[in-house]
C-alpha positions in Angstrom: -2.3 17.7 27.4 -4.0 14.9 29.3 -2.0 12.4 31.3 -4.3 9.6 30.6 -3.0 6.3 29.2 -1.9 6.5 25.5 -2.7 3.0 24.2 -4.4 4.6 21.2 -3.8 3.5 17.6 -4.5 5.7 14.7 -4.6 4.7 11.0 -4.3 7.8 8.9 -5.6 7.3 5.3 -4.5 9.6 2.6 -4.1 9.2 -1.1 -5.3 10.1 -4.6 -9.0 10.9 -5.1 -10.6 7.9 -6.6 -8.0 5.4 -5.3 -10.3 3.7 -2.8 -10.0 5.6 0.5 -13.7 5.0 1.2 -13.2 1.3 0.7 -10.2 1.3 3.1 -12.2 3.3 5.6 -15.1 0.8 5.5 -12.6 -2.1 6.0 -11.3 -0.4 9.1 -14.8 0.3 10.4 -15.5 -3.5 9.9 -12.4 -4.2 11.9 -13.7 -2.2 14.9 -12.1 1.2 14.3 -14.0 4.5 14.9 -13.7 6.2 11.5 -13.7 9.9 10.6 -13.7 11.0 7.0 -12.1 14.2 5.7 -10.9 15.6 9.1 -9.2 19.0 8.5 -5.5 18.6 9.5 -5.7 21.5 11.9 -8.2 19.6 14.0 -6.1 16.5 14.3 -4.5 17.3 17.6 -7.7 18.5 19.3 -9.5 15.5 18.0 -6.9 13.1 19.3 -6.9 14.7 22.7 -10.7 14.5 22.9 -10.7 10.8 22.0 -7.9 10.1 24.6 -10.2 11.5 27.2 -12.9 9.1 26.0 -10.4 6.2 26.2 -10.7 5.5 22.5 -8.2 3.0 21.3 -8.6 2.4 17.6 -9.3 5.3 15.3 -9.1 5.7 11.5 -8.9 9.1 9.9 -9.1 9.9 6.3 -7.7 13.2 4.9 -7.6 14.2 1.3 -6.8 17.1 -1.1 -10.0 18.9 -0.1 -7.9 20.1 2.8 -5.1 21.2 0.4 -4.4 24.5 2.2 -3.6 22.8 5.5 -2.0 19.5 4.3 1.5 20.8 5.0 0.6 20.8 8.7 0.1 17.0 8.7 3.8 15.8 9.2 4.2 18.2 12.2 0.8 17.2 13.6 1.7 13.5 13.3 5.0 14.0 15.1 3.1 15.7 18.0 0.6 12.8 18.1 3.4 10.3 18.3 5.0 12.3 21.1 1.8 11.5 23.1 2.6 7.8 22.8 0.0 7.2 20.1 0.8 4.5 17.5 0.3 6.1 14.1 0.1 4.0 10.9 0.0 6.2 7.8 -1.5 4.6 4.7 -1.5 6.1 1.2 -3.7 4.8 -1.5 -2.4 5.3 -5.1 -3.5 4.5 -8.6 -2.1 5.3 -12.0 -3.3 8.4 -13.8 -4.9 6.3 -16.5 -6.9 4.3 -13.9 -8.0 7.5 -12.1 -9.1 9.1 -15.4 -11.1 6.0 -16.3 -12.8 5.8 -12.9 -13.8 9.5 -13.1 -15.1 9.0 -16.6 -17.2 6.0 -15.5 -18.7 7.7 -12.5 -19.0 11.2 -14.0 -17.8 12.6 -10.8 -15.7 15.8 -10.7 -12.2 15.8 -9.4 -12.0 18.0 -6.2 -9.3 20.1 -7.9 -11.2 20.5 -11.1 -11.7 24.1 -12.2 -15.1 23.6 -13.7 -16.4 21.9 -16.8 -14.9 22.5 -20.2 -16.8 23.8 -23.2 -14.2 22.5 -25.6 -15.0 18.9 -25.9 -14.0 15.5 -24.4 -10.3 15.8 -25.2 -9.9 19.1 -23.3 -11.9 17.7 -20.4 -9.5 14.8 -20.2 -6.5 17.1 -20.3 -8.0 19.2 -17.5 -8.7 16.0 -15.4 -5.1 14.8 -16.0 -3.8 18.2 -14.9 -5.9 18.1 -11.7 -4.6 14.6 -10.9 -1.0 15.6 -11.5 -1.5 18.6 -9.3 -2.9 16.4 -6.6 0.1 14.1 -6.8 2.4 17.2 -6.1 0.3 18.3 -3.2 0.3 14.8 -1.6 3.9 13.9 -2.4 5.2 14.5 1.2 2.4 12.4 2.7 3.1 9.6 0.3 6.7 9.6 1.2 6.0 9.0 4.8 3.3 6.4 4.5 2.9 2.8 3.4 1.6 2.8 -0.2 -1.0 0.5 -1.7 -1.4 0.6 -5.4 -5.2 0.0 -6.1 -4.9 0.4 -9.9 -5.8 -3.2 -10.8 -7.0 -4.8 -7.6 -10.6 -5.4 -6.6 -12.2 -3.7 -3.6 -12.2 -6.9 -1.7 -8.4 -7.3 -2.3 -7.9 -3.7 -1.0 -9.9 -4.5 2.1 -7.9 -7.6 2.8 -4.6 -5.7 2.3 -5.7 -2.9 4.7 -6.8 -5.4 7.4 -3.5 -7.3 7.1 -1.5 -4.1 7.5 -3.4 -2.9 10.6 -3.1 -6.3 12.2 0.7 -6.0 12.3 2.3 -4.4 15.4 3.1 -0.8 15.2 6.5 0.7 15.9 8.4 -2.0 14.0 9.4 -2.4 10.4 7.0 -4.6 8.4 8.4 -6.4 5.3 5.8 -6.8 2.6 6.6 -9.3 -0.2 4.4 -9.0 -3.3 4.3 -11.1 -6.4 3.0 -9.7 -9.7 2.8 -10.2 -13.4 4.8 -7.8 -15.6 2.1 -8.1 -18.3 -0.3 -6.3 -16.0 2.2 -3.6 -14.9 4.7 -3.0 -12.1 3.1 -2.1 -8.7 3.6 1.5 -7.9 3.7 0.8 -4.2 6.9 -1.2 -4.5 10.1 0.1 -2.8 12.2 -2.6 -4.6 11.3 -4.5 -7.7 13.0 -7.7 -8.8 12.5 -9.2 -12.3 12.7 -13.0 -12.3 11.4 -13.6 -15.8 14.8 -15.0 -16.9 14.3 -18.1 -14.6 13.0 -21.4 -15.8 9.3 -21.2 -16.3 7.0 -24.0 -15.0 4.3 -22.6 -17.4 5.8 -24.6 -20.2 5.4 -27.9 -18.4 1.8 -29.2 -19.1 1.6 -30.8 -15.7 2.5 -27.6 -13.9 0.9 -24.9 -16.1 -2.3 -24.7 -14.1 -0.7 -24.9 -10.7 0.9 -22.1 -8.7 4.1 -21.4 -6.9 2.5 -22.6 -3.7 1.8 -26.1 -5.0 4.4 -28.7 -4.2 5.0 -30.0 -7.8 5.9 -26.4 -8.8 8.0 -25.9 -5.7 9.9 -29.1 -6.4 10.5 -28.0 -10.0 11.9 -24.6 -9.0 13.9 -25.9 -6.0 15.7 -28.2 -8.5 16.9 -25.2 -10.5 20.3 -23.6 -9.5 19.3 -20.3 -11.1 16.3 -20.0 -8.9 18.3 -20.7 -5.7 20.9 -18.1 -6.8 18.2 -15.5 -7.4 16.6 -16.2 -4.0 20.1 -15.9 -2.4 20.8 -12.6 -4.1 17.5 -11.0 -3.1 17.8 -12.3 0.5 21.4 -11.0 0.7 20.4 -7.6 -0.5 17.6 -7.3 2.1 19.8 -8.7 4.9 22.4 -6.0 4.0 19.9 -3.1 4.2 16.9 -3.8 6.4 18.7 -2.7 9.6 19.5 0.6 8.0 16.0 1.0 6.7 14.6 0.3 10.2 17.1 2.7 11.7 15.8 5.3 9.3 12.3 4.9 10.9 10.8 3.1 8.0 7.5 1.4 9.0 7.0 -0.6 5.8 9.2 -1.9 3.0 7.5 -3.5 0.0 9.5 -5.9 -2.1 7.8 -6.7 -5.4 8.9 -9.8 -7.4 7.6 -10.1 -10.9 7.5 -12.8 -13.5 5.4 -13.0 -16.7 2.1 -14.3 -15.3 2.5 -13.8 -11.6 1.6 -17.4 -10.9 4.7 -19.6 -10.6 8.2 -18.1 -10.1 7.3 -14.8 -8.4 4.8 -16.6 -6.1 7.3 -19.2 -5.2 10.0 -16.7 -4.3 7.6 -14.5 -2.3 6.6 -17.6 -0.3 10.2 -18.6 0.3 11.5 -15.2 1.2 8.6 -14.5 3.5 9.4 -17.7 5.3 13.1 -16.9 5.5 12.6 -13.4 7.0 9.6 -14.1 9.2 11.8 -15.1 12.1 13.4 -11.7 12.4 10.9 -9.2 10.8 7.2 -8.8 10.7 6.3 -10.1 7.2 3.3 -9.9 5.0 2.6 -11.7 1.7 0.6 -10.5 -1.3 0.0 -12.3 -4.5 -1.6 -9.6 -6.7 -2.7 -11.8 -9.6 -3.7 -14.8 -7.5 -5.6 -12.7 -4.9 -7.7 -11.3 -7.7 -9.2 -14.7 -8.5 
């Protein structure tokens, strides 16, 4: 191997077909990364060595289930790449099965694991597509386990681009703590490592003066700060994280996503995400996402 400097950073994008890998790759290209789509896993090490010789510093590589036969090689390959001193940020894009089925139906594209078209009607075609998606989940399970996951089920492409750019802006080699607010009525994010339900807390929605504000507006903050139950919930979540973050970091976790949900994802969950991110930002790299608000 070359003895050249190893200040290279690689973002490895994997994930479910139809979950937005192309959108993520375009976001990284806009951010100045040299992007390669569908690189066969067995070519990863030779490619990295070649780019090191060219003094490349920021590379994004997308791999998907089209390389199914060689996907088991990826964890070992990534370990070898890291041994060269390269910073590797694995990113996995996910979506619910229903979302993926809808996207394939809208675009009329074939899933890469499809066995051909069905002659038995729309219902059998859907069943075959669902089977292909579930097989893909099994094949990608190990890669998902080792990556930071972004659930693209109900976010717009512009949101996904923003999330990707925020992630790659954070320093590598350190645990990044991601706080995410969401609305239970729109589903629980599948990218969450921990989910806290705060729907039992007093709700500013029922105050006409606060209904159209958010948890980042001072009147709503004042309302929630005056509630003992809110302070207790914040304390309990913070205590849990303080008890386990060191252990998670020692286990070589790169990202931990903490999702906090209320009914509408506008007041209570947003407030707690803001407060907790502020509390932990002094010790950990922290990112904030407001799934419902970011979609506006």
